[in-house]
gemmi code that builds the backbone of each chain (N, CA, C; Angstrom):
import gemmi

chains = {
    "A": [
        ("MET", (9.999, 117.468, 337.703), (10.481, 118.318, 336.614), (10.087, 119.782, 336.817)),
        ("ALA", (9.849, 120.161, 338.053), (9.446, 121.561, 338.291), (10.624, 122.486, 338.056)),
        ("GLU", (10.506, 123.268, 337.004), (11.594, 124.212, 336.712), (11.098, 125.612, 336.966)),
        ("ARG", (11.931, 126.412, 337.596), (11.513, 127.789, 337.822), (11.865, 128.606, 336.588)),
        ("ARG", (10.894, 129.357, 336.144), (11.130, 130.202, 334.973), (11.877, 131.443, 335.406)),
        ("ILE", (13.015, 131.621, 334.847), (13.777, 132.824, 335.177), (13.749, 133.740, 333.953)),
        ("GLU", (13.308, 134.950, 334.194), (13.218, 135.897, 333.082), (14.584, 136.507, 332.815)),
        ("ILE", (15.145, 136.145, 331.692), (16.435, 136.717, 331.316), (16.264, 137.394, 329.967)),
        ("GLU", (16.855, 138.536, 329.828), (16.810, 139.217, 328.534), (17.714, 138.492, 327.551)),
        ("ARG", (17.101, 137.770, 326.630), (17.907, 137.068, 325.635), (17.652, 137.674, 324.262)),
        ("PRO", (18.627, 137.600, 323.395), (18.369, 138.114, 322.044), (17.316, 137.250, 321.371)),
        ("LEU", (16.381, 137.887, 320.692), (15.348, 137.151, 319.975), (15.931, 136.619, 318.678)),
        ("SER", (15.398, 135.480, 318.242), (15.823, 134.984, 316.935), (15.306, 135.955, 315.872)),
        ("PRO", (16.006, 136.049, 314.756), (15.652, 137.085, 313.783), (14.238, 136.891, 313.229)),
        ("HIS", (13.477, 137.950, 313.180), (12.155, 137.881, 312.574), (12.273, 138.093, 311.073)),
        ("LEU", (11.197, 137.752, 310.374), (11.190, 137.870, 308.911), (11.600, 139.252, 308.438)),
        ("GLY", (11.181, 140.271, 309.208), (11.385, 141.654, 308.780), (12.828, 142.081, 308.594)),
        ("ILE", (13.750, 141.417, 309.308), (15.134, 141.887, 309.207), (15.884, 141.254, 308.045)),
        ("TYR", (15.282, 140.222, 307.435), (15.965, 139.605, 306.307), (15.896, 140.519, 305.093)),
        ("HIS", (16.972, 140.590, 304.354), (16.848, 141.266, 303.070), (16.822, 140.194, 301.987)),
        ("PHE", (16.349, 140.579, 300.828), (16.138, 139.666, 299.719), (17.370, 138.805, 299.441)),
        ("SER", (17.160, 137.522, 299.326), (18.228, 136.664, 298.813), (17.568, 135.639, 297.898)),
        ("ILE", (18.269, 135.255, 296.866), (17.703, 134.340, 295.876), (17.368, 132.983, 296.512)),
        ("THR", (18.203, 132.552, 297.481), (17.948, 131.255, 298.121), (16.647, 131.295, 298.927)),
        ("MET", (16.377, 132.462, 299.548), (15.138, 132.613, 300.318), (13.925, 132.528, 299.383)),
        ("VAL", (14.007, 133.248, 298.246), (12.881, 133.254, 297.305), (12.660, 131.858, 296.713)),
        ("MET", (13.756, 131.155, 296.402), (13.620, 129.814, 295.827), (13.033, 128.834, 296.843)),
        ("SER", (13.417, 128.995, 298.122), (12.867, 128.137, 299.170), (11.356, 128.340, 299.267)),
        ("LEU", (10.955, 129.618, 299.258), (9.528, 129.972, 299.297), (8.790, 129.406, 298.097)),
        ("LEU", (9.387, 129.612, 296.900), (8.728, 129.153, 295.671), (8.598, 127.635, 295.643)),
        ("HIS", (9.578, 126.936, 296.247), (9.505, 125.476, 296.264), (8.263, 125.034, 297.038)),
        ("ARG", (8.037, 125.690, 298.169), (6.873, 125.350, 298.991), (5.575, 125.795, 298.313)),
        ("VAL", (5.588, 126.996, 297.749), (4.370, 127.513, 297.100), (3.996, 126.648, 295.888)),
        ("THR", (4.995, 126.298, 295.044), (4.684, 125.468, 293.876), (4.242, 124.068, 294.322)),
        ("GLY", (4.828, 123.566, 295.412), (4.420, 122.264, 295.939), (2.950, 122.279, 296.338)),
        ("CYS", (2.544, 123.341, 297.036), (1.144, 123.457, 297.465), (0.221, 123.635, 296.258)),
        ("ALA", (0.661, 124.393, 295.266), (-0.157, 124.597, 294.059), (-0.347, 123.270, 293.328)),
        ("LEU", (0.730, 122.475, 293.234), (0.639, 121.182, 292.555), (-0.285, 120.230, 293.308)),
        ("TYR", (-0.267, 120.362, 294.638), (-1.131, 119.529, 295.488), (-2.586, 119.674, 295.042)),
        ("PHE", (-3.036, 120.928, 294.905), (-4.423, 121.141, 294.502), (-4.595, 120.983, 292.987)),
        ("GLY", (-3.531, 121.251, 292.237), (-3.590, 121.096, 290.787), (-3.793, 119.657, 290.343)),
        ("THR", (-3.424, 118.707, 291.208), (-3.602, 117.291, 290.870), (-5.074, 116.964, 290.632)),
        ("VAL", (-5.957, 117.753, 291.255), (-7.401, 117.570, 291.036), (-7.712, 117.680, 289.537)),
        ("LEU", (-7.038, 118.611, 288.852), (-7.281, 118.804, 287.414), (-6.922, 117.546, 286.630)),
        ("LEU", (-5.786, 116.948, 286.970), (-5.348, 115.730, 286.271), (-6.337, 114.592, 286.493)),
        ("VAL", (-6.753, 114.422, 287.751), (-7.677, 113.324, 288.065), (-9.035, 113.569, 287.406)),
        ("TRP", (-9.464, 114.827, 287.394), (-10.720, 115.184, 286.718), (-10.639, 114.834, 285.230)),
        ("TRP", (-9.514, 115.188, 284.606), (-9.308, 114.901, 283.183), (-9.356, 113.397, 282.926)),
        ("LEU", (-8.684, 112.612, 283.802), (-8.690, 111.148, 283.652), (-10.095, 110.583, 283.803)),
        ("LEU", (-10.838, 111.079, 284.807), (-12.205, 110.603, 285.024), (-13.094, 110.958, 283.838)),
        ("ALA", (-12.892, 112.166, 283.286), (-13.682, 112.601, 282.137), (-13.404, 111.695, 280.943)),
        ("ALA", (-12.118, 111.382, 280.723), (-11.751, 110.494, 279.610), (-12.343, 109.106, 279.821)),
        ("ALA", (-12.452, 108.679, 281.085), (-12.953, 107.337, 281.376), (-14.475, 107.260, 281.333)),
        ("SER", (-15.168, 108.429, 281.452), (-16.624, 108.312, 281.561), (-17.361, 108.388, 280.222)),
        ("SER", (-17.261, 109.533, 279.521), (-17.976, 109.597, 278.229), (-17.362, 110.683, 277.361)),
        ("SER", (-17.642, 110.617, 276.059), (-17.062, 111.628, 275.175), (-17.665, 112.993, 275.471)),
        ("LYS", (-18.878, 113.027, 275.998), (-19.497, 114.312, 276.351), (-18.732, 114.951, 277.519)),
        ("GLN", (-18.490, 114.150, 278.556), (-17.726, 114.642, 279.708), (-16.331, 115.088, 279.279)),
        ("PHE", (-15.727, 114.295, 278.390), (-14.374, 114.612, 277.940), (-14.350, 115.923, 277.157)),
        ("ASP", (-15.384, 116.131, 276.306), (-15.437, 117.366, 275.519), (-15.609, 118.589, 276.412)),
        ("ILE", (-16.386, 118.439, 277.499), (-16.555, 119.555, 278.450), (-15.197, 119.901, 279.073)),
        ("ALA", (-14.484, 118.873, 279.536), (-13.165, 119.091, 280.143), (-12.209, 119.725, 279.130)),
        ("SER", (-12.202, 119.187, 277.907), (-11.310, 119.722, 276.867), (-11.601, 121.184, 276.584)),
        ("MET", (-12.919, 121.502, 276.536), (-13.322, 122.884, 276.240), (-12.810, 123.833, 277.331)),
        ("ILE", (-12.939, 123.405, 278.584), (-12.500, 124.259, 279.700), (-10.974, 124.410, 279.682)),
        ("PHE", (-10.258, 123.305, 279.432), (-8.789, 123.389, 279.378), (-8.330, 124.229, 278.189)),
        ("ALA", (-9.122, 124.252, 277.104), (-8.721, 124.995, 275.900), (-9.064, 126.481, 275.995)),
        ("SER", (-9.909, 126.866, 276.954), (-10.271, 128.282, 277.108), (-9.046, 129.076, 277.563)),
        ("TRP", (-9.107, 130.396, 277.435), (-7.927, 131.195, 277.813), (-7.603, 131.002, 279.291)),
        ("PHE", (-8.654, 130.886, 280.114), (-8.412, 130.703, 281.547), (-7.789, 129.326, 281.826)),
        ("GLY", (-8.318, 128.321, 281.141), (-7.767, 126.970, 281.280), (-6.312, 126.916, 280.859)),
        ("GLN", (-6.022, 127.586, 279.736), (-4.636, 127.611, 279.246), (-3.709, 128.314, 280.226)),
        ("LEU", (-4.226, 129.396, 280.846), (-3.445, 130.137, 281.839), (-3.122, 129.238, 283.037)),
        ("VAL", (-4.144, 128.513, 283.505), (-3.961, 127.611, 284.646), (-2.961, 126.508, 284.283)),
        ("LEU", (-3.116, 125.940, 283.081), (-2.210, 124.859, 282.666), (-0.784, 125.366, 282.473)),
        ("PHE", (-0.651, 126.611, 281.994), (0.685, 127.212, 281.864), (1.326, 127.335, 283.250)),
        ("GLY", (0.549, 127.829, 284.201), (1.028, 127.944, 285.584), (1.362, 126.576, 286.174)),
        ("TYR", (0.524, 125.594, 285.862), (0.726, 124.227, 286.339), (2.056, 123.679, 285.803)),
        ("THR", (2.293, 123.917, 284.493), (3.537, 123.450, 283.865), (4.746, 124.060, 284.561)),
        ("TRP", (4.676, 125.389, 284.769), (5.806, 126.059, 285.415), (6.003, 125.541, 286.836)),
        ("ALA", (4.906, 125.409, 287.592), (4.997, 124.930, 288.984), (5.642, 123.543, 289.021)),
        ("LEU", (5.209, 122.671, 288.107), (5.736, 121.302, 288.057), (7.241, 121.314, 287.770)),
        ("LEU", (7.637, 122.086, 286.739), (9.048, 122.110, 286.349), (9.896, 122.819, 287.403)),
        ("HIS", (9.352, 123.886, 287.989), (10.104, 124.601, 289.017), (10.314, 123.722, 290.251)),
        ("HIS", (9.256, 123.016, 290.637), (9.351, 122.132, 291.803), (10.318, 120.973, 291.524)),
        ("MET", (10.300, 120.496, 290.276), (11.200, 119.409, 289.897), (12.659, 119.877, 289.969)),
        ("LEU", (12.948, 121.032, 289.375), (14.322, 121.549, 289.410), (14.728, 121.910, 290.845)),
        ("GLY", (13.774, 122.436, 291.621), (14.047, 122.725, 293.035), (14.409, 121.446, 293.783)),
        ("GLY", (13.745, 120.355, 293.414), (14.043, 119.057, 294.016), (15.442, 118.600, 293.656)),
        ("VAL", (15.814, 118.784, 292.393), (17.170, 118.422, 291.948), (18.201, 119.212, 292.760)),
        ("ARG", (17.911, 120.508, 292.970), (18.793, 121.368, 293.760), (18.940, 120.808, 295.182)),
        ("HIS", (17.816, 120.342, 295.750), (17.878, 119.753, 297.089), (18.694, 118.462, 297.100)),
        ("PHE", (18.566, 117.660, 296.023), (19.358, 116.421, 295.952), (20.848, 116.742, 295.888)),
        ("ILE", (21.194, 117.802, 295.148), (22.603, 118.211, 295.061), (23.114, 118.568, 296.466)),
        ("TRP", (22.290, 119.297, 297.211), (22.691, 119.653, 298.586), (22.730, 118.431, 299.486)),
        ("ASP", (21.773, 117.493, 299.297), (21.755, 116.260, 300.110), (23.056, 115.490, 299.926)),
        ("ALA", (23.612, 115.569, 298.698), (24.869, 114.868, 298.414), (26.075, 115.703, 298.849)),
        ("LEU", (25.793, 116.823, 299.526), (26.816, 117.725, 300.063), (27.623, 118.462, 298.984)),
        ("TYR", (27.018, 118.631, 297.820), (27.638, 119.480, 296.797), (26.899, 120.819, 296.750)),
        ("GLY", (27.523, 121.796, 296.111), (26.861, 123.083, 295.894), (26.623, 123.899, 297.143)),
        ("LEU", (27.455, 123.679, 298.157), (27.263, 124.405, 299.418), (28.374, 125.413, 299.700)),
        ("GLU", (29.341, 125.516, 298.786), (30.416, 126.503, 298.972), (29.839, 127.896, 298.771)),
        ("PRO", (30.486, 128.921, 299.338), (29.967, 130.289, 299.183), (29.686, 130.632, 297.727)),
        ("GLY", (28.497, 131.154, 297.470), (28.137, 131.544, 296.122), (27.422, 130.467, 295.345)),
        ("GLU", (27.677, 129.207, 295.656), (27.066, 128.114, 294.891), (25.556, 127.965, 295.115)),
        ("PRO", (25.075, 128.089, 296.363), (23.613, 128.012, 296.539), (22.885, 129.091, 295.748)),
        ("GLU", (23.471, 130.280, 295.679), (22.859, 131.381, 294.929), (22.836, 131.046, 293.437)),
        ("LEU", (23.955, 130.494, 292.969), (24.048, 130.106, 291.561), (22.981, 129.064, 291.221)),
        ("LEU", (22.815, 128.068, 292.123), (21.800, 127.027, 291.917), (20.399, 127.645, 291.932)),
        ("GLY", (20.202, 128.655, 292.767), (18.913, 129.338, 292.833), (18.574, 130.000, 291.507)),
        ("TYR", (19.537, 130.743, 290.946), (19.304, 131.398, 289.644), (19.108, 130.349, 288.548)),
        ("ALA", (19.873, 129.251, 288.631), (19.728, 128.188, 287.628), (18.324, 127.590, 287.690)),
        ("THR", (17.782, 127.453, 288.907), (16.441, 126.876, 289.073), (15.387, 127.743, 288.408)),
        ("ILE", (15.420, 129.046, 288.684), (14.360, 129.922, 288.149), (14.501, 130.084, 286.632)),
        ("VAL", (15.743, 130.293, 286.168), (15.953, 130.436, 284.716), (15.580, 129.132, 284.016)),
        ("GLY", (16.034, 128.017, 284.578), (15.743, 126.706, 283.996), (14.259, 126.417, 283.922)),
        ("SER", (13.520, 126.726, 284.992), (12.092, 126.405, 284.999), (11.334, 127.262, 283.987)),
        ("VAL", (11.719, 128.535, 283.861), (11.034, 129.414, 282.899), (11.337, 128.959, 281.466)),
        ("VAL", (12.611, 128.663, 281.192), (12.999, 128.233, 279.834), (12.298, 126.920, 279.472)),
        ("LEU", (12.322, 125.947, 280.384), (11.692, 124.648, 280.102), (10.184, 124.790, 279.890)),
        ("THR", (9.548, 125.664, 280.692), (8.100, 125.892, 280.533), (7.811, 126.450, 279.142)),
        ("LEU", (8.626, 127.418, 278.717), (8.421, 128.016, 277.392), (8.648, 126.968, 276.297)),
        ("VAL", (9.661, 126.124, 276.471), (9.928, 125.067, 275.483), (8.712, 124.142, 275.357)),
        ("VAL", (8.161, 123.736, 276.510), (6.997, 122.837, 276.497), (5.827, 123.499, 275.771)),
        ("TRP", (5.592, 124.788, 276.052), (4.424, 125.453, 275.457), (4.633, 125.780, 273.985)),
        ("VAL", (5.880, 126.035, 273.587), (6.144, 126.206, 272.145), (5.832, 124.895, 271.438)),
        ("LEU", (6.265, 123.767, 272.048), (5.967, 122.436, 271.491), (4.463, 122.231, 271.389)),
        ("VAL", (3.734, 122.594, 272.457), (2.277, 122.427, 272.466), (1.651, 123.166, 271.282)),
        ("TYR", (2.044, 124.428, 271.095), (1.413, 125.215, 270.032), (1.893, 124.801, 268.642)),
        ("MET", (3.132, 124.272, 268.562), (3.611, 123.764, 267.269), (2.857, 122.505, 266.873)),
        ("LEU", (2.604, 121.625, 267.842), (1.904, 120.377, 267.563), (0.429, 120.619, 267.256)),
        ("LYS", (-0.128, 121.676, 267.856), (-1.545, 121.960, 267.697), (-1.833, 122.513, 266.300)),
        ("SER", (-0.913, 123.339, 265.783), (-1.170, 123.990, 264.496), (-0.741, 123.111, 263.312)),
    ],
    "B": [
        ("MET", (18.320, 101.975, 332.783), (18.359, 103.447, 332.853), (17.768, 104.059, 331.588)),
        ("LYS", (16.943, 105.038, 331.763), (16.344, 105.702, 330.613), (17.137, 106.969, 330.309)),
        ("THR", (17.731, 106.988, 329.136), (18.545, 108.148, 328.786), (17.649, 109.300, 328.328)),
        ("PRO", (18.154, 110.517, 328.348), (17.348, 111.653, 327.866), (16.913, 111.463, 326.411)),
        ("PHE", (17.774, 110.794, 325.628), (17.433, 110.585, 324.216), (16.210, 109.683, 324.087)),
        ("ALA", (16.193, 108.603, 324.888), (15.071, 107.664, 324.831), (13.777, 108.364, 325.239)),
        ("ARG", (13.874, 109.280, 326.203), (12.685, 110.001, 326.645), (12.205, 110.975, 325.561)),
        ("ALA", (13.147, 111.543, 324.828), (12.791, 112.554, 323.824), (12.306, 111.926, 322.526)),
        ("ARG", (12.609, 110.650, 322.348), (12.276, 109.959, 321.101), (10.775, 110.018, 320.810)),
        ("GLY", (10.426, 110.425, 319.605), (9.019, 110.451, 319.227), (8.253, 111.640, 319.758)),
        ("LEU", (8.968, 112.566, 320.396), (8.266, 113.708, 320.975), (8.405, 114.976, 320.134)),
        ("GLY", (9.024, 114.859, 318.944), (9.113, 116.026, 318.075), (7.750, 116.380, 317.524)),
        ("ALA", (7.687, 117.462, 316.756), (6.406, 117.939, 316.238), (5.698, 116.849, 315.433)),
        ("ALA", (6.482, 115.969, 314.764), (5.886, 114.967, 313.888), (5.655, 113.640, 314.604)),
        ("HIS", (6.140, 113.500, 315.838), (6.032, 112.264, 316.619), (6.648, 111.069, 315.909)),
        ("SER", (7.572, 111.296, 315.018), (8.205, 110.170, 314.334), (9.581, 110.587, 313.831)),
        ("GLY", (10.288, 109.642, 313.209), (11.675, 109.880, 312.853), (11.920, 110.306, 311.429)),
        ("THR", (12.881, 109.656, 310.785), (13.355, 110.129, 309.484), (12.681, 109.421, 308.312)),
        ("GLU", (11.671, 108.561, 308.585), (11.088, 107.801, 307.469), (10.425, 108.711, 306.432)),
        ("HIS", (9.869, 109.837, 306.872), (9.259, 110.753, 305.911), (10.306, 111.441, 305.055)),
        ("PHE", (11.414, 111.796, 305.685), (12.519, 112.402, 304.939), (12.959, 111.447, 303.832)),
        ("TRP", (13.149, 110.184, 304.211), (13.601, 109.167, 303.252), (12.555, 108.962, 302.158)),
        ("MET", (11.282, 108.812, 302.529), (10.221, 108.569, 301.558), (10.068, 109.765, 300.624)),
        ("GLN", (10.259, 110.967, 301.138), (10.145, 112.164, 300.302), (11.257, 112.194, 299.256)),
        ("ARG", (12.456, 111.750, 299.637), (13.574, 111.677, 298.680), (13.315, 110.580, 297.648)),
        ("LEU", (12.839, 109.439, 298.142), (12.595, 108.297, 297.260), (11.555, 108.651, 296.197)),
        ("THR", (10.418, 109.204, 296.630), (9.361, 109.552, 295.674), (9.799, 110.731, 294.815)),
        ("GLY", (10.658, 111.588, 295.356), (11.169, 112.721, 294.585), (12.053, 112.252, 293.443)),
        ("VAL", (12.968, 111.334, 293.752), (13.852, 110.780, 292.716), (13.013, 110.100, 291.632)),
        ("ALA", (12.035, 109.294, 292.058), (11.180, 108.589, 291.095), (10.412, 109.585, 290.235)),
        ("SER", (10.032, 110.711, 290.825), (9.191, 111.685, 290.118), (9.914, 112.407, 288.983)),
        ("ILE", (11.241, 112.434, 289.012), (11.953, 113.187, 287.967), (11.714, 112.564, 286.589)),
        ("PRO", (12.084, 111.283, 286.368), (11.796, 110.709, 285.036), (10.296, 110.592, 284.769)),
        ("LEU", (9.511, 110.317, 285.819), (8.069, 110.147, 285.628), (7.407, 111.465, 285.223)),
        ("THR", (7.912, 112.578, 285.752), (7.364, 113.888, 285.386), (7.681, 114.208, 283.928)),
        ("VAL", (8.924, 113.928, 283.532), (9.317, 114.176, 282.138), (8.439, 113.342, 281.202)),
        ("ALA", (8.242, 112.058, 281.554), (7.401, 111.185, 280.737), (5.958, 111.680, 280.728)),
        ("PHE", (5.476, 112.112, 281.889), (4.106, 112.613, 282.009), (3.884, 113.824, 281.099)),
        ("ILE", (4.835, 114.773, 281.135), (4.704, 115.959, 280.289), (4.703, 115.562, 278.820)),
        ("ALA", (5.562, 114.611, 278.459), (5.616, 114.148, 277.066), (4.277, 113.530, 276.654)),
        ("ILE", (3.684, 112.722, 277.530), (2.390, 112.088, 277.229), (1.317, 113.157, 277.035)),
        ("ILE", (1.253, 114.108, 277.972), (0.210, 115.146, 277.906), (0.391, 116.020, 276.668)),
        ("VAL", (1.650, 116.421, 276.388), (1.900, 117.274, 275.215), (1.465, 116.553, 273.930)),
        ("SER", (1.717, 115.236, 273.882), (1.343, 114.489, 272.681), (-0.177, 114.372, 272.533)),
        ("LEU", (-0.915, 114.654, 273.611), (-2.377, 114.500, 273.581), (-3.123, 115.832, 273.486)),
        ("VAL", (-2.375, 116.933, 273.280), (-3.031, 118.249, 273.205), (-3.996, 118.278, 272.026)),
        ("GLY", (-5.231, 118.639, 272.307), (-6.240, 118.756, 271.264), (-6.774, 117.424, 270.752)),
        ("ALA", (-6.387, 116.324, 271.394), (-6.818, 115.005, 270.925), (-8.262, 114.717, 271.338)),
        ("SER", (-8.922, 113.847, 270.564), (-10.285, 113.441, 270.896), (-10.247, 112.404, 272.015)),
        ("GLN", (-11.421, 112.145, 272.605), (-11.486, 111.148, 273.677), (-10.974, 109.796, 273.184)),
        ("ALA", (-11.353, 109.451, 271.933), (-10.960, 108.148, 271.387), (-9.442, 108.004, 271.331)),
        ("SER", (-8.751, 109.072, 270.867), (-7.295, 108.932, 270.754), (-6.625, 109.026, 272.118)),
        ("VAL", (-7.238, 109.767, 273.062), (-6.694, 109.800, 274.428), (-6.783, 108.397, 275.026)),
        ("ILE", (-7.922, 107.757, 274.837), (-8.098, 106.399, 275.375), (-7.125, 105.428, 274.697)),
        ("ALA", (-6.938, 105.614, 273.386), (-6.004, 104.743, 272.673), (-4.601, 104.869, 273.254)),
        ("THR", (-4.176, 106.124, 273.516), (-2.832, 106.338, 274.075), (-2.731, 105.785, 275.495)),
        ("LEU", (-3.727, 106.114, 276.332), (-3.661, 105.692, 277.740), (-3.880, 104.184, 277.889)),
        ("SER", (-4.350, 103.530, 276.829), (-4.524, 102.070, 276.884), (-3.232, 101.337, 276.576)),
        ("ASN", (-2.250, 102.084, 276.073), (-0.941, 101.462, 275.872), (-0.402, 101.069, 277.247)),
        ("PRO", (-0.013, 99.783, 277.421), (0.395, 99.336, 278.757), (1.509, 100.176, 279.380)),
        ("PHE", (2.488, 100.574, 278.549), (3.602, 101.353, 279.102), (3.137, 102.721, 279.563)),
        ("VAL", (2.313, 103.368, 278.736), (1.784, 104.683, 279.099), (0.960, 104.570, 280.381)),
        ("ALA", (0.088, 103.549, 280.442), (-0.769, 103.371, 281.621), (0.070, 103.152, 282.879)),
        ("MET", (1.103, 102.316, 282.772), (1.915, 102.012, 283.951), (2.755, 103.206, 284.381)),
        ("ILE", (3.285, 103.953, 283.389), (4.070, 105.144, 283.736), (3.175, 106.187, 284.411)),
        ("LEU", (1.985, 106.377, 283.852), (1.041, 107.328, 284.421), (0.665, 106.922, 285.844)),
        ("PHE", (0.400, 105.635, 286.030), (0.030, 105.130, 287.355), (1.182, 105.315, 288.348)),
        ("ALA", (2.383, 104.961, 287.923), (3.555, 105.101, 288.802), (3.762, 106.568, 289.176)),
        ("GLY", (3.627, 107.444, 288.182), (3.791, 108.879, 288.438), (2.768, 109.385, 289.428)),
        ("LEU", (1.528, 108.938, 289.271), (0.467, 109.360, 290.190), (0.744, 108.878, 291.611)),
        ("MET", (1.149, 107.617, 291.746), (1.398, 107.079, 293.088), (2.574, 107.798, 293.752)),
        ("ALA", (3.687, 107.947, 293.010), (4.851, 108.644, 293.576), (4.457, 110.072, 293.951)),
        ("GLY", (3.724, 110.725, 293.044), (3.307, 112.107, 293.281), (2.385, 112.231, 294.480)),
        ("LEU", (1.434, 111.310, 294.613), (0.467, 111.398, 295.712), (1.129, 111.165, 297.071)),
        ("ILE", (2.076, 110.211, 297.139), (2.792, 109.983, 298.408), (3.623, 111.225, 298.746)),
        ("HIS", (4.308, 111.749, 297.718), (5.147, 112.940, 297.875), (4.315, 114.134, 298.362)),
        ("MET", (3.139, 114.295, 297.746), (2.198, 115.368, 298.100), (1.729, 115.266, 299.537)),
        ("GLN", (1.399, 114.014, 299.923), (0.854, 113.813, 301.268), (1.883, 114.171, 302.334)),
        ("ILE", (3.138, 113.735, 302.113), (4.186, 114.054, 303.086), (4.465, 115.554, 303.081)),
        ("GLY", (4.520, 116.139, 301.887), (4.805, 117.569, 301.773), (3.760, 118.404, 302.487)),
        ("MET", (2.475, 118.093, 302.243), (1.418, 118.877, 302.875), (1.401, 118.657, 304.378)),
        ("ARG", (1.762, 117.458, 304.802), (1.837, 117.173, 306.230), (2.862, 118.089, 306.913)),
        ("VAL", (4.002, 118.263, 306.242), (5.047, 119.133, 306.789), (4.543, 120.574, 306.858)),
        ("VAL", (3.851, 121.005, 305.804), (3.327, 122.375, 305.782), (2.331, 122.580, 306.932)),
        ("ILE", (1.434, 121.601, 307.133), (0.441, 121.698, 308.214), (1.162, 121.755, 309.569)),
        ("GLU", (2.145, 120.866, 309.746), (2.864, 120.833, 311.026), (3.643, 122.125, 311.274)),
        ("ASP", (4.070, 122.772, 310.191), (4.824, 124.014, 310.341), (3.939, 125.184, 310.770)),
        ("TYR", (2.723, 125.237, 310.232), (1.936, 126.453, 310.400), (0.752, 126.337, 311.343)),
        ("ILE", (0.272, 125.112, 311.619), (-0.917, 124.967, 312.452), (-0.497, 124.497, 313.844)),
        ("HIS", (-0.771, 125.321, 314.837), (-0.293, 124.988, 316.177), (-1.414, 124.635, 317.142)),
        ("THR", (-2.674, 124.725, 316.682), (-3.785, 124.292, 317.523), (-3.937, 122.786, 317.315)),
        ("GLU", (-3.830, 122.012, 318.392), (-3.743, 120.551, 318.258), (-4.928, 119.950, 317.501)),
        ("LEU", (-6.153, 120.374, 317.871), (-7.344, 119.787, 317.253), (-7.399, 120.107, 315.761)),
        ("ARG", (-7.131, 121.375, 315.444), (-7.163, 121.783, 314.032), (-6.078, 121.063, 313.248)),
        ("LYS", (-4.920, 120.896, 313.881), (-3.811, 120.207, 313.212), (-4.200, 118.765, 312.884)),
        ("ILE", (-4.784, 118.078, 313.851), (-5.183, 116.677, 313.631), (-6.237, 116.589, 312.529)),
        ("ALA", (-7.206, 117.519, 312.555), (-8.264, 117.526, 311.538), (-7.668, 117.722, 310.149)),
        ("LEU", (-6.716, 118.658, 310.028), (-6.109, 118.926, 308.717), (-5.217, 117.766, 308.263)),
        ("LEU", (-4.518, 117.139, 309.224), (-3.687, 115.982, 308.860), (-4.565, 114.852, 308.330)),
        ("MET", (-5.744, 114.679, 308.944), (-6.691, 113.668, 308.455), (-7.203, 114.043, 307.077)),
        ("ALA", (-7.588, 115.303, 306.910), (-8.114, 115.778, 305.623), (-7.078, 115.559, 304.527)),
        ("ASN", (-5.814, 115.797, 304.871), (-4.718, 115.603, 303.918), (-4.666, 114.151, 303.444)),
        ("ILE", (-4.791, 113.221, 304.380), (-4.755, 111.795, 304.029), (-5.972, 111.425, 303.188)),
        ("PHE", (-7.157, 111.897, 303.597), (-8.381, 111.598, 302.841), (-8.294, 112.157, 301.428)),
        ("PHE", (-7.806, 113.399, 301.313), (-7.723, 114.067, 300.009), (-6.830, 113.290, 299.049)),
        ("THR", (-5.625, 112.943, 299.517), (-4.690, 112.245, 298.630), (-5.179, 110.830, 298.314)),
        ("LEU", (-5.815, 110.175, 299.314), (-6.368, 108.840, 299.065), (-7.495, 108.905, 298.047)),
        ("ALA", (-8.375, 109.896, 298.191), (-9.505, 110.035, 297.274), (-9.002, 110.234, 295.847)),
        ("LEU", (-7.987, 111.099, 295.687), (-7.428, 111.324, 294.349), (-6.813, 110.034, 293.801)),
        ("GLY", (-6.121, 109.303, 294.665), (-5.487, 108.050, 294.242), (-6.511, 107.020, 293.804)),
        ("ILE", (-7.596, 106.897, 294.567), (-8.648, 105.930, 294.242), (-9.324, 106.314, 292.927)),
        ("ALA", (-9.655, 107.624, 292.796), (-10.330, 108.090, 291.581), (-9.449, 107.882, 290.352)),
        ("ALA", (-8.163, 108.215, 290.469), (-7.250, 108.080, 289.337), (-7.056, 106.617, 288.961)),
        ("THR", (-6.936, 105.755, 289.986), (-6.771, 104.327, 289.727), (-8.001, 103.774, 289.010)),
        ("TYR", (-9.178, 104.171, 289.502), (-10.432, 103.739, 288.870), (-10.457, 104.166, 287.400)),
        ("ALA", (-10.091, 105.437, 287.145), (-10.135, 105.953, 285.772), (-9.170, 105.189, 284.868)),
        ("ILE", (-7.952, 104.957, 285.342), (-6.953, 104.254, 284.521), (-7.400, 102.812, 284.263)),
        ("LEU", (-7.944, 102.147, 285.305), (-8.425, 100.776, 285.125), (-9.577, 100.736, 284.137)),
        ("LYS", (-10.495, 101.710, 284.260), (-11.654, 101.704, 283.371), (-11.225, 101.951, 281.925)),
        ("ILE", (-10.298, 102.901, 281.739), (-9.813, 103.187, 280.385), (-9.155, 101.946, 279.780)),
        ("ASN", (-8.440, 101.192, 280.598), (-7.700, 100.040, 280.092), (-8.524, 98.759, 279.969)),
        ("PHE", (-9.496, 98.587, 280.872), (-10.192, 97.299, 280.890), (-11.709, 97.396, 280.780)),
        ("GLY", (-12.254, 98.596, 281.024), (-13.697, 98.639, 281.231), (-14.546, 99.254, 280.141)),
        ("LEU", (-13.903, 99.703, 279.030), (-14.732, 100.408, 278.057), (-15.154, 99.517, 276.896)),
    ],
}
model = gemmi.Model(1)
for chain_id, residues in chains.items():
    chain = gemmi.Chain(chain_id)
    for i, (resn, *xyz) in enumerate(residues, 1):
        res = gemmi.Residue()
        res.name, res.seqid = resn, gemmi.SeqId(i, " ")
        for name, pos in zip(("N", "CA", "C"), xyz):
            atom = gemmi.Atom()
            atom.name, atom.element = name, gemmi.Element(name[0])
            atom.pos, atom.b_iso = gemmi.Position(*pos), 0.0
            res.add_atom(atom)
        chain.add_residue(res)
    model.add_chain(chain)
structure = gemmi.Structure()
structure.add_model(model)
structure.setup_entities()
């Protein structure tokens, strides 16, 4: 399998720098970023379950931290990441079924994903604060 | 005769075929209703005491939905993180170490969550 390397000037594949903003690019990035955030965020869920399973003292500590402004901020972000990743997944299923690939449609699905995830997150948190008060 | 395809088989970055693609879709589909149910369960428990959280999570349907969601999510997470590691880590030793860490991490979370759900349902 000895192949001689021949140096030929070939066009390089496009680097990140030449891309200009597109909604599909940002949604692709956000899908991966929210996926990674949820990966580590699962620790919070398991911690909460373990706290509930161990003692009321442990549970109260966890509840206090989740109820703090920082905890609420993290949980708000967690909610958005979960819903955004879920809607991003639905978008991928639509593409897997070979729909939504005509010109303009992927962009439309991208805007629907971000608008949908923000609206759903706000709905969930309005419900949370309505139930709490 | 060994065809070029047979020689190339299993030599991609992941050393395997489409089973991860399929499993990622399968767990993804399962995660849609399970995520909605999970959010509903958590929202209903906002500000609740340990006693009422245990009462809710002791409901067989709630416990099973939570467990199913965790399992689907953990498998989905493990495959997803594996892809991320394979995409960005090109040093073989570091890649193998991170792939192992990924498996240990998701397994540890799965074991801990299973223990907690079992204890809430049967052990208190």
